[in-house]
C-alpha positions as CSV (number, residue, x, y, z in Angstrom):
1,X,0.0,0.0,0.0
2,X,1.3,3.4,-0.9
3,X,1.9,6.0,1.8
4,X,-1.0,8.4,1.9
5,X,-0.2,9.9,5.2
6,X,0.5,13.3,3.6
7,X,-3.2,13.7,2.7
8,X,-4.8,13.2,6.1
9,X,-6.5,16.3,7.6
10,X,-6.3,18.1,4.2
11,X,-9.3,19.9,2.9
12,X,-10.9,18.3,-0.1
13,X,-13.4,19.6,-2.7
14,X,-15.7,16.8,-3.8
15,X,-16.8,17.7,-7.3
16,X,-20.0,15.8,-7.9
17,X,-21.4,15.4,-11.4
18,X,-25.0,14.6,-12.0
19,X,-25.2,11.7,-14.4
20,X,-28.8,12.5,-15.3
21,X,-28.2,16.1,-16.4
22,X,-25.5,17.4,-18.6
23,X,-23.1,20.0,-17.2
24,X,-24.7,19.8,-13.7
25,X,-22.1,19.7,-11.0
26,X,-21.8,20.7,-7.3
27,X,-18.8,21.2,-5.0
28,X,-18.9,20.0,-1.4
29,X,-16.0,20.9,0.9
30,X,-14.8,18.4,3.4
31,X,-11.8,16.9,5.0
32,X,-9.8,13.7,4.6
33,X,-9.8,11.8,7.8
34,X,-7.8,8.6,8.5
35,X,-9.3,5.9,10.6
36,X,-6.9,3.0,11.0
37,X,-5.6,2.2,7.5
38,X,-8.7,3.7,5.8
39,X,-9.2,7.2,4.5
40,X,-12.6,9.0,4.4
41,X,-14.0,12.1,2.8
42,X,-16.0,13.7,5.7
43,X,-18.4,16.5,5.3
44,X,-19.9,17.4,8.7
45,X,-22.7,19.7,7.3
46,X,-24.1,16.9,5.1
47,X,-23.2,14.2,7.6
48,X,-21.3,12.3,4.9
49,X,-18.5,9.9,5.5
50,X,-17.3,8.3,2.2
51,X,-14.6,5.6,2.3
52,X,-11.9,6.4,-0.3
53,X,-10.6,3.2,-1.7
54,X,-7.1,3.0,-3.3
55,X,-8.5,4.0,-6.7
56,X,-10.1,7.1,-5.3
57,X,-7.0,8.0,-3.4
58,X,-5.0,7.8,-6.6
59,X,-7.5,10.1,-8.3
60,X,-7.0,12.9,-5.8
61,X,-5.5,16.0,-7.4
62,X,-4.0,19.1,-5.9
63,X,-6.0,22.2,-6.5
64,X,-4.1,24.6,-8.6
65,X,-4.2,28.3,-7.7
66,X,-6.4,29.2,-10.7
67,X,-9.1,26.9,-9.3
68,X,-8.9,27.7,-5.6
69,X,-11.9,30.0,-5.6
70,X,-14.1,27.6,-7.6
71,X,-13.2,24.7,-5.4
72,X,-13.8,26.4,-2.1
73,X,-10.1,27.0,-1.3
74,X,-9.6,23.2,-0.9
75,X,-6.1,21.6,-0.9
76,X,-7.2,18.6,-3.0
77,X,-10.0,17.7,-5.4
78,X,-11.8,14.5,-6.2
79,X,-14.4,14.1,-9.0
80,X,-17.3,11.6,-8.5
81,X,-20.5,10.9,-10.5
82,X,-23.8,10.5,-8.7
83,X,-26.3,8.2,-10.3
84,X,-28.9,5.6,-9.4
85,X,-27.4,2.2,-9.2
86,X,-28.9,0.1,-12.0
87,X,-30.4,-3.2,-10.9
88,X,-27.9,-6.1,-11.0
89,X,-24.9,-3.7,-11.0
90,X,-24.2,-3.4,-7.3
91,X,-20.8,-5.0,-7.6
92,X,-19.7,-2.4,-10.2
93,X,-20.6,0.7,-8.1
94,X,-20.2,2.0,-4.6
95,X,-23.4,3.0,-2.8
96,X,-22.7,6.1,-0.8
97,X,-26.1,7.2,0.5
98,X,-25.4,10.6,-1.0
99,X,-28.2,12.5,-2.7
100,X,-28.1,15.2,-5.3
101,X,-28.3,18.7,-4.0
102,X,-31.7,20.5,-4.0
């Protein structure tokens, strides 16, 4: 396992794309918390705690200065797509319990 200790307690912008509507995205600011060997995106306001598997950890990107304002001044960014899990596809997707913003 790679050493991801440098990312804990960093702020993270979760850039969520709506799979059902083109160009519909929302940014949620949170923090990366380490519990044991696992890392989580945590957003206290929404009461979200999303396990970040190794694939998601590898997808984390540093926020460049030109995107700081757009991404809520976060240190890191992660893009995810929110969609309804199709029947019979539970093994291919990760249920998060997250819902699209209102």
